[in-house]
PDB file with SEQRES, HELIX, SHEET and CRYST1 records, atoms N, CA, C and O in Angstrom:
SEQRES   1 A   59  LEU THR SER GLN LEU PRO GLU GLN LEU ASP GLN VAL TYR          
SEQRES   2 A   59  LEU VAL ASN SER GLY THR GLU ALA THR GLU GLY ALA LEU          
SEQRES   3 A   59  LYS LEU ALA LYS LYS TYR THR GLY ARG SER LYS LEU VAL          
SEQRES   4 A   59  SER PHE HIS ASN SER TYR HIS GLY ASP THR GLN GLY SER          
SEQRES   5 A   59  LEU SER VAL THR GLY ARG ASP                                  
HELIX    1 AA1 THR A    2  GLN A    4  5                                   3    
HELIX    2 AA2 GLY A   18  THR A   33  1                                  16    
HELIX    3 AA3 GLN A   50  LEU A   53  1                                   4    
CRYST1    1.000    1.000    1.000  90.00  90.00  90.00 P 1           1          
ATOM      1  N   LEU A   1      18.756  13.243  -4.541  1.00  0.00           N  
ATOM      2  CA  LEU A   1      18.219  14.003  -3.439  1.00  0.00           C  
ATOM      3  C   LEU A   1      19.226  14.164  -2.309  1.00  0.00           C  
ATOM      4  O   LEU A   1      19.324  15.227  -1.696  1.00  0.00           O  
ATOM      5  N   THR A   2      19.972  13.096  -2.041  1.00  0.00           N  
ATOM      6  CA  THR A   2      20.905  13.174  -0.913  1.00  0.00           C  
ATOM      7  C   THR A   2      22.016  14.189  -1.138  1.00  0.00           C  
ATOM      8  O   THR A   2      22.600  14.675  -0.169  1.00  0.00           O  
ATOM      9  N   SER A   3      22.321  14.519  -2.368  1.00  0.00           N  
ATOM     10  CA  SER A   3      23.364  15.520  -2.616  1.00  0.00           C  
ATOM     11  C   SER A   3      22.927  16.912  -2.151  1.00  0.00           C  
ATOM     12  O   SER A   3      23.766  17.794  -1.966  1.00  0.00           O  
ATOM     13  N   GLN A   4      21.637  17.108  -1.965  1.00  0.00           N  
ATOM     14  CA  GLN A   4      21.110  18.393  -1.513  1.00  0.00           C  
ATOM     15  C   GLN A   4      20.963  18.475   0.011  1.00  0.00           C  
ATOM     16  O   GLN A   4      20.646  19.535   0.549  1.00  0.00           O  
ATOM     17  N   LEU A   5      21.193  17.365   0.695  1.00  0.00           N  
ATOM     18  CA  LEU A   5      21.024  17.311   2.145  1.00  0.00           C  
ATOM     19  C   LEU A   5      22.320  17.627   2.867  1.00  0.00           C  
ATOM     20  O   LEU A   5      23.397  17.518   2.282  1.00  0.00           O  
ATOM     21  N   PRO A   6      22.231  18.022   4.146  1.00  0.00           N  
ATOM     22  CA  PRO A   6      23.451  18.175   4.939  1.00  0.00           C  
ATOM     23  C   PRO A   6      24.216  16.852   4.977  1.00  0.00           C  
ATOM     24  O   PRO A   6      23.622  15.787   4.814  1.00  0.00           O  
ATOM     25  N   GLU A   7      25.505  16.917   5.189  1.00  0.00           N  
ATOM     26  CA  GLU A   7      26.372  15.740   5.089  1.00  0.00           C  
ATOM     27  C   GLU A   7      25.926  14.573   5.968  1.00  0.00           C  
ATOM     28  O   GLU A   7      26.006  13.421   5.542  1.00  0.00           O  
ATOM     29  N   GLN A   8      25.460  14.849   7.178  1.00  0.00           N  
ATOM     30  CA  GLN A   8      25.088  13.770   8.093  1.00  0.00           C  
ATOM     31  C   GLN A   8      23.796  13.061   7.681  1.00  0.00           C  
ATOM     32  O   GLN A   8      23.485  11.991   8.206  1.00  0.00           O  
ATOM     33  N   LEU A   9      23.048  13.642   6.755  1.00  0.00           N  
ATOM     34  CA  LEU A   9      21.839  13.007   6.240  1.00  0.00           C  
ATOM     35  C   LEU A   9      22.157  12.408   4.878  1.00  0.00           C  
ATOM     36  O   LEU A   9      22.353  13.133   3.903  1.00  0.00           O  
ATOM     37  N   ASP A  10      22.208  11.078   4.817  1.00  0.00           N  
ATOM     38  CA  ASP A  10      22.648  10.437   3.581  1.00  0.00           C  
ATOM     39  C   ASP A  10      21.660   9.410   3.035  1.00  0.00           C  
ATOM     40  O   ASP A  10      22.014   8.612   2.168  1.00  0.00           O  
ATOM     41  N   GLN A  11      20.419   9.424   3.538  1.00  0.00           N  
ATOM     42  CA  GLN A  11      19.419   8.484   3.057  1.00  0.00           C  
ATOM     43  C   GLN A  11      18.101   9.207   2.814  1.00  0.00           C  
ATOM     44  O   GLN A  11      17.798  10.212   3.457  1.00  0.00           O  
ATOM     45  N   VAL A  12      17.322   8.678   1.874  1.00  0.00           N  
ATOM     46  CA  VAL A  12      16.000   9.220   1.559  1.00  0.00           C  
ATOM     47  C   VAL A  12      15.000   8.076   1.630  1.00  0.00           C  
ATOM     48  O   VAL A  12      15.287   6.967   1.179  1.00  0.00           O  
ATOM     49  N   TYR A  13      13.835   8.340   2.193  1.00  0.00           N  
ATOM     50  CA  TYR A  13      12.764   7.350   2.300  1.00  0.00           C  
ATOM     51  C   TYR A  13      11.579   7.866   1.491  1.00  0.00           C  
ATOM     52  O   TYR A  13      10.874   8.772   1.935  1.00  0.00           O  
ATOM     53  N   LEU A  14      11.355   7.300   0.314  1.00  0.00           N  
ATOM     54  CA  LEU A  14      10.276   7.749  -0.569  1.00  0.00           C  
ATOM     55  C   LEU A  14       8.997   6.964  -0.295  1.00  0.00           C  
ATOM     56  O   LEU A  14       9.032   5.743  -0.144  1.00  0.00           O  
ATOM     57  N   VAL A  15       7.878   7.663  -0.231  1.00  0.00           N  
ATOM     58  CA  VAL A  15       6.579   7.030  -0.012  1.00  0.00           C  
ATOM     59  C   VAL A  15       5.572   7.597  -1.010  1.00  0.00           C  
ATOM     60  O   VAL A  15       5.850   8.576  -1.703  1.00  0.00           O  
ATOM     61  N   ASN A  16       4.408   6.972  -1.073  1.00  0.00           N  
ATOM     62  CA  ASN A  16       3.383   7.370  -2.039  1.00  0.00           C  
ATOM     63  C   ASN A  16       2.326   8.312  -1.486  1.00  0.00           C  
ATOM     64  O   ASN A  16       1.555   8.887  -2.255  1.00  0.00           O  
ATOM     65  N   SER A  17       2.273   8.481  -0.173  1.00  0.00           N  
ATOM     66  CA  SER A  17       1.202   9.303   0.399  1.00  0.00           C  
ATOM     67  C   SER A  17       1.634   9.909   1.728  1.00  0.00           C  
ATOM     68  O   SER A  17       2.634   9.509   2.324  1.00  0.00           O  
ATOM     69  N   GLY A  18       0.859  10.874   2.167  1.00  0.00           N  
ATOM     70  CA  GLY A  18       1.100  11.479   3.466  1.00  0.00           C  
ATOM     71  C   GLY A  18       0.878  10.491   4.593  1.00  0.00           C  
ATOM     72  O   GLY A  18       1.561  10.544   5.616  1.00  0.00           O  
ATOM     73  N   THR A  19      -0.087   9.577   4.408  1.00  0.00           N  
ATOM     74  CA  THR A  19      -0.341   8.553   5.414  1.00  0.00           C  
ATOM     75  C   THR A  19       0.882   7.669   5.598  1.00  0.00           C  
ATOM     76  O   THR A  19       1.264   7.368   6.729  1.00  0.00           O  
ATOM     77  N   GLU A  20       1.498   7.252   4.502  1.00  0.00           N  
ATOM     78  CA  GLU A  20       2.712   6.439   4.586  1.00  0.00           C  
ATOM     79  C   GLU A  20       3.848   7.225   5.229  1.00  0.00           C  
ATOM     80  O   GLU A  20       4.637   6.666   5.991  1.00  0.00           O  
ATOM     81  N   ALA A  21       3.934   8.504   4.929  1.00  0.00           N  
ATOM     82  CA  ALA A  21       4.960   9.349   5.544  1.00  0.00           C  
ATOM     83  C   ALA A  21       4.737   9.440   7.051  1.00  0.00           C  
ATOM     84  O   ALA A  21       5.693   9.394   7.826  1.00  0.00           O  
ATOM     85  N   THR A  22       3.478   9.569   7.465  1.00  0.00           N  
ATOM     86  CA  THR A  22       3.155   9.626   8.894  1.00  0.00           C  
ATOM     87  C   THR A  22       3.521   8.319   9.575  1.00  0.00           C  
ATOM     88  O   THR A  22       4.122   8.326  10.650  1.00  0.00           O  
ATOM     89  N   GLU A  23       3.162   7.188   8.957  1.00  0.00           N  
ATOM     90  CA  GLU A  23       3.510   5.880   9.513  1.00  0.00           C  
ATOM     91  C   GLU A  23       5.021   5.748   9.685  1.00  0.00           C  
ATOM     92  O   GLU A  23       5.498   5.302  10.729  1.00  0.00           O  
ATOM     93  N   GLY A  24       5.766   6.135   8.661  1.00  0.00           N  
ATOM     94  CA  GLY A  24       7.224   6.066   8.738  1.00  0.00           C  
ATOM     95  C   GLY A  24       7.780   6.969   9.824  1.00  0.00           C  
ATOM     96  O   GLY A  24       8.706   6.588  10.540  1.00  0.00           O  
ATOM     97  N   ALA A  25       7.217   8.166   9.947  1.00  0.00           N  
ATOM     98  CA  ALA A  25       7.674   9.106  10.978  1.00  0.00           C  
ATOM     99  C   ALA A  25       7.381   8.577  12.375  1.00  0.00           C  
ATOM    100  O   ALA A  25       8.203   8.731  13.279  1.00  0.00           O  
ATOM    101  N   LEU A  26       6.218   7.956  12.564  1.00  0.00           N  
ATOM    102  CA  LEU A  26       5.882   7.375  13.863  1.00  0.00           C  
ATOM    103  C   LEU A  26       6.869   6.273  14.234  1.00  0.00           C  
ATOM    104  O   LEU A  26       7.377   6.238  15.354  1.00  0.00           O  
ATOM    105  N   LYS A  27       7.137   5.378  13.293  1.00  0.00           N  
ATOM    106  CA  LYS A  27       8.077   4.284  13.542  1.00  0.00           C  
ATOM    107  C   LYS A  27       9.476   4.809  13.819  1.00  0.00           C  
ATOM    108  O   LYS A  27      10.152   4.341  14.735  1.00  0.00           O  
ATOM    109  N   LEU A  28       9.905   5.775  13.032  1.00  0.00           N  
ATOM    110  CA  LEU A  28      11.241   6.348  13.196  1.00  0.00           C  
ATOM    111  C   LEU A  28      11.379   7.046  14.547  1.00  0.00           C  
ATOM    112  O   LEU A  28      12.392   6.882  15.228  1.00  0.00           O  
ATOM    113  N   ALA A  29      10.378   7.817  14.936  1.00  0.00           N  
ATOM    114  CA  ALA A  29      10.426   8.530  16.217  1.00  0.00           C  
ATOM    115  C   ALA A  29      10.493   7.559  17.387  1.00  0.00           C  
ATOM    116  O   ALA A  29      11.266   7.766  18.323  1.00  0.00           O  
ATOM    117  N   LYS A  30       9.690   6.500  17.342  1.00  0.00           N  
ATOM    118  CA  LYS A  30       9.702   5.514  18.419  1.00  0.00           C  
ATOM    119  C   LYS A  30      11.027   4.764  18.473  1.00  0.00           C  
ATOM    120  O   LYS A  30      11.562   4.516  19.554  1.00  0.00           O  
ATOM    121  N   LYS A  31      11.550   4.406  17.317  1.00  0.00           N  
ATOM    122  CA  LYS A  31      12.820   3.675  17.261  1.00  0.00           C  
ATOM    123  C   LYS A  31      13.975   4.560  17.726  1.00  0.00           C  
ATOM    124  O   LYS A  31      14.825   4.111  18.496  1.00  0.00           O  
ATOM    125  N   TYR A  32      14.015   5.796  17.273  1.00  0.00           N  
ATOM    126  CA  TYR A  32      15.116   6.707  17.586  1.00  0.00           C  
ATOM    127  C   TYR A  32      15.142   7.081  19.064  1.00  0.00           C  
ATOM    128  O   TYR A  32      16.205   7.108  19.684  1.00  0.00           O  
ATOM    129  N   THR A  33      13.958   7.373  19.629  1.00  0.00           N  
ATOM    130  CA  THR A  33      13.910   7.828  21.019  1.00  0.00           C  
ATOM    131  C   THR A  33      13.801   6.689  22.023  1.00  0.00           C  
ATOM    132  O   THR A  33      14.168   6.843  23.188  1.00  0.00           O  
ATOM    133  N   GLY A  34      13.292   5.541  21.567  1.00  0.00           N  
ATOM    134  CA  GLY A  34      13.054   4.433  22.485  1.00  0.00           C  
ATOM    135  C   GLY A  34      11.824   4.646  23.357  1.00  0.00           C  
ATOM    136  O   GLY A  34      11.567   3.867  24.275  1.00  0.00           O  
ATOM    137  N   ARG A  35      11.080   5.679  23.076  1.00  0.00           N  
ATOM    138  CA  ARG A  35       9.875   6.002  23.843  1.00  0.00           C  
ATOM    139  C   ARG A  35       8.640   5.433  23.152  1.00  0.00           C  
ATOM    140  O   ARG A  35       8.636   5.214  21.941  1.00  0.00           O  
ATOM    141  N   SER A  36       7.601   5.198  23.932  1.00  0.00           N  
ATOM    142  CA  SER A  36       6.363   4.667  23.352  1.00  0.00           C  
ATOM    143  C   SER A  36       5.285   5.737  23.203  1.00  0.00           C  
ATOM    144  O   SER A  36       4.270   5.502  22.546  1.00  0.00           O  
ATOM    145  N   LYS A  37       5.493   6.914  23.806  1.00  0.00           N  
ATOM    146  CA  LYS A  37       4.504   7.983  23.706  1.00  0.00           C  
ATOM    147  C   LYS A  37       4.944   9.011  22.675  1.00  0.00           C  
ATOM    148  O   LYS A  37       6.132   9.288  22.511  1.00  0.00           O  
ATOM    149  N   LEU A  38       3.941   9.578  21.973  1.00  0.00           N  
ATOM    150  CA  LEU A  38       4.199  10.565  20.931  1.00  0.00           C  
ATOM    151  C   LEU A  38       3.336  11.801  21.154  1.00  0.00           C  
ATOM    152  O   LEU A  38       2.308  11.734  21.828  1.00  0.00           O  
ATOM    153  N   VAL A  39       3.747  12.905  20.597  1.00  0.00           N  
ATOM    154  CA  VAL A  39       2.959  14.134  20.634  1.00  0.00           C  
ATOM    155  C   VAL A  39       2.263  14.279  19.286  1.00  0.00           C  
ATOM    156  O   VAL A  39       2.880  14.088  18.239  1.00  0.00           O  
ATOM    157  N   SER A  40       0.980  14.618  19.315  1.00  0.00           N  
ATOM    158  CA  SER A  40       0.238  14.848  18.074  1.00  0.00           C  
ATOM    159  C   SER A  40      -0.798  15.940  18.310  1.00  0.00           C  
ATOM    160  O   SER A  40      -1.048  16.330  19.451  1.00  0.00           O  
ATOM    161  N   PHE A  41      -1.390  16.422  17.247  1.00  0.00           N  
ATOM    162  CA  PHE A  41      -2.450  17.417  17.345  1.00  0.00           C  
ATOM    163  C   PHE A  41      -3.785  16.701  17.486  1.00  0.00           C  
ATOM    164  O   PHE A  41      -4.148  15.875  16.648  1.00  0.00           O  
ATOM    165  N   HIS A  42      -4.517  17.021  18.554  1.00  0.00           N  
ATOM    166  CA  HIS A  42      -5.805  16.398  18.836  1.00  0.00           C  
ATOM    167  C   HIS A  42      -6.835  16.800  17.774  1.00  0.00           C  
ATOM    168  O   HIS A  42      -6.905  17.957  17.360  1.00  0.00           O  
ATOM    169  N   ASN A  43      -7.625  15.821  17.349  1.00  0.00           N  
ATOM    170  CA  ASN A  43      -8.672  16.016  16.337  1.00  0.00           C  
ATOM    171  C   ASN A  43      -8.134  16.538  15.011  1.00  0.00           C  
ATOM    172  O   ASN A  43      -8.804  17.319  14.336  1.00  0.00           O  
ATOM    173  N   SER A  44      -6.956  16.123  14.640  1.00  0.00           N  
ATOM    174  CA  SER A  44      -6.408  16.503  13.339  1.00  0.00           C  
ATOM    175  C   SER A  44      -6.268  15.258  12.474  1.00  0.00           C  
ATOM    176  O   SER A  44      -6.365  14.136  12.970  1.00  0.00           O  
ATOM    177  N   TYR A  45      -6.046  15.454  11.215  1.00  0.00           N  
ATOM    178  CA  TYR A  45      -5.944  14.340  10.270  1.00  0.00           C  
ATOM    179  C   TYR A  45      -4.489  13.957  10.069  1.00  0.00           C  
ATOM    180  O   TYR A  45      -3.672  14.778   9.653  1.00  0.00           O  
ATOM    181  N   HIS A  46      -4.169  12.692  10.371  1.00  0.00           N  
ATOM    182  CA  HIS A  46      -2.820  12.181  10.184  1.00  0.00           C  
ATOM    183  C   HIS A  46      -2.779  11.038   9.173  1.00  0.00           C  
ATOM    184  O   HIS A  46      -1.700  10.523   8.879  1.00  0.00           O  
ATOM    185  N   GLY A  47      -3.919  10.633   8.639  1.00  0.00           N  
ATOM    186  CA  GLY A  47      -3.978   9.551   7.667  1.00  0.00           C  
ATOM    187  C   GLY A  47      -5.057   8.543   8.020  1.00  0.00           C  
ATOM    188  O   GLY A  47      -5.778   8.706   9.005  1.00  0.00           O  
ATOM    189  N   ASP A  48      -5.163   7.485   7.198  1.00  0.00           N  
ATOM    190  CA  ASP A  48      -6.229   6.499   7.359  1.00  0.00           C  
ATOM    191  C   ASP A  48      -5.771   5.132   7.842  1.00  0.00           C  
ATOM    192  O   ASP A  48      -6.594   4.219   7.924  1.00  0.00           O  
ATOM    193  N   THR A  49      -4.520   4.954   8.158  1.00  0.00           N  
ATOM    194  CA  THR A  49      -4.060   3.656   8.644  1.00  0.00           C  
ATOM    195  C   THR A  49      -4.234   3.578  10.154  1.00  0.00           C  
ATOM    196  O   THR A  49      -4.441   4.596  10.814  1.00  0.00           O  
ATOM    197  N   GLN A  50      -4.150   2.377  10.696  1.00  0.00           N  
ATOM    198  CA  GLN A  50      -4.342   2.193  12.134  1.00  0.00           C  
ATOM    199  C   GLN A  50      -3.354   3.024  12.950  1.00  0.00           C  
ATOM    200  O   GLN A  50      -3.738   3.636  13.947  1.00  0.00           O  
ATOM    201  N   GLY A  51      -2.104   3.050  12.541  1.00  0.00           N  
ATOM    202  CA  GLY A  51      -1.100   3.823  13.269  1.00  0.00           C  
ATOM    203  C   GLY A  51      -1.372   5.305  13.241  1.00  0.00           C  
ATOM    204  O   GLY A  51      -1.299   5.972  14.273  1.00  0.00           O  
ATOM    205  N   SER A  52      -1.684   5.828  12.073  1.00  0.00           N  
ATOM    206  CA  SER A  52      -1.935   7.269  11.976  1.00  0.00           C  
ATOM    207  C   SER A  52      -3.260   7.658  12.624  1.00  0.00           C  
ATOM    208  O   SER A  52      -3.376   8.755  13.171  1.00  0.00           O  
ATOM    209  N   LEU A  53      -4.258   6.780  12.572  1.00  0.00           N  
ATOM    210  CA  LEU A  53      -5.525   7.065  13.244  1.00  0.00           C  
ATOM    211  C   LEU A  53      -5.369   7.056  14.760  1.00  0.00           C  
ATOM    212  O   LEU A  53      -6.098   7.757  15.462  1.00  0.00           O  
ATOM    213  N   SER A  54      -4.426   6.272  15.270  1.00  0.00           N  
ATOM    214  CA  SER A  54      -4.250   6.170  16.720  1.00  0.00           C  
ATOM    215  C   SER A  54      -3.737   7.458  17.342  1.00  0.00           C  
ATOM    216  O   SER A  54      -3.838   7.625  18.558  1.00  0.00           O  
ATOM    217  N   VAL A  55      -3.193   8.370  16.557  1.00  0.00           N  
ATOM    218  CA  VAL A  55      -2.671   9.620  17.116  1.00  0.00           C  
ATOM    219  C   VAL A  55      -3.578  10.821  16.850  1.00  0.00           C  
ATOM    220  O   VAL A  55      -3.184  11.959  17.105  1.00  0.00           O  
ATOM    221  N   THR A  56      -4.794  10.580  16.337  1.00  0.00           N  
ATOM    222  CA  THR A  56      -5.691  11.694  16.031  1.00  0.00           C  
ATOM    223  C   THR A  56      -6.510  12.153  17.227  1.00  0.00           C  
ATOM    224  O   THR A  56      -6.968  13.295  17.260  1.00  0.00           O  
ATOM    225  N   GLY A  57      -6.701  11.276  18.211  1.00  0.00           N  
ATOM    226  CA  GLY A  57      -7.556  11.614  19.341  1.00  0.00           C  
ATOM    227  C   GLY A  57      -9.021  11.398  19.051  1.00  0.00           C  
ATOM    228  O   GLY A  57      -9.878  11.783  19.847  1.00  0.00           O  
ATOM    229  N   ARG A  58      -9.319  10.790  17.923  1.00  0.00           N  
ATOM    230  CA  ARG A  58     -10.711  10.498  17.557  1.00  0.00           C  
ATOM    231  C   ARG A  58     -11.006   9.036  17.843  1.00  0.00           C  
ATOM    232  O   ARG A  58     -10.112   8.192  17.784  1.00  0.00           O  
ATOM    233  N   ASP A  59     -12.255   8.739  18.152  1.00  0.00           N  
ATOM    234  CA  ASP A  59     -12.653   7.348  18.406  1.00  0.00           C  
ATOM    235  C   ASP A  59     -13.165   6.686  17.157  1.00  0.00           C  
ATOM    236  O   ASP A  59     -13.543   5.515  17.189  1.00  0.00           O  
TER     237      ASP A  59                                                      
END                                                                             
């Protein structure tokens, strides 16, 4: 897969579900930016884990 990516992208993170992909993206965004706040779509589905549910805007 990495041979198809631009040169500066040399790693692939494989997951089993969209929920896992969302969790990984949340962690990566927070780590990369150093920020604790994220932008998400209100009342949308991001997955069933605690992290992904926390960005849905649902109680």
